[in-house]
N, C-alpha and C positions, 0 to 999 in steps of 0.2 A: 503492500500500499503507501501511502505519501506519507506514513508516520514514523519520524526518527527520533532515536533517542541521545542526547549528550551527555554526557557526565563527565563530573570534575571528583578528584579524589584527593583527601589530606592524610597524615596520621590517623585521626581521628573520624572524618567523616566524607562519605559519597552522598554527592548531590546529581540528580538525575530530573534533565526538561525531556520532554515529550513534544516535540513539534509537529504540526500539519501541515505541510505547503502548501495543501491545497485551500486552507484557511487562514496561511500566514500569519499564523501565532503559534504559541504554547498552547498546550493543551493539558497537560500533567508535570505536575511536581514530584519528586521524591527526596527525601533526604534521610539517612541513617548515621545513627551514632553508635560507631563500632567498639567503644567504651563499654557501651551499656547494651547492644545490641549486635554482637559479633555476625549474626546471622541473618540479618537485614530483616526481621519479621515486623518490625513495626515500623510505620511509615511515619517520622514528626515533620513532614514540609509544612504542616498546617499549624503546627506548636507555637505560641507566642513567645514561649520561654527562649525557642531555637530562632525567632526571628532575623537577629544579628548574624547567627552562622548562614544561614538561608541567604541573605542580603549579601554577604562575602562571597559567598561561593558562586551567586548568581553574577557579581561582576567579573571574577574570574574568568566564567565559561564565557560571558559576553563579549570579554576582549578577544577571546581563543574564535569563537565564533563570527566575528567581524573581520577576522583576517581570512576565513574560510567560506567560499561563496555556498550557498545551499545547493544539494544537487538539481540537476533539470530534471523533472517529472516525464516519462513516458506517457505519449496517447496513442 
């Protein structure tokens, strides 16, 4: 399909954004804390107590995404 996941990982966290190229926007996010949840069973992306971590990782991912154009869709 036209949904692609992009991730960034630190020693403690993994953050993933899922993008729909046909919609031209992010459609889902995931955030995991490997110190608390090494098997990634609980997505904490909507947790207000982790909002600062999510924002930092979003910025890192956005910086790298800007350097790489999105894939072209086949029609």
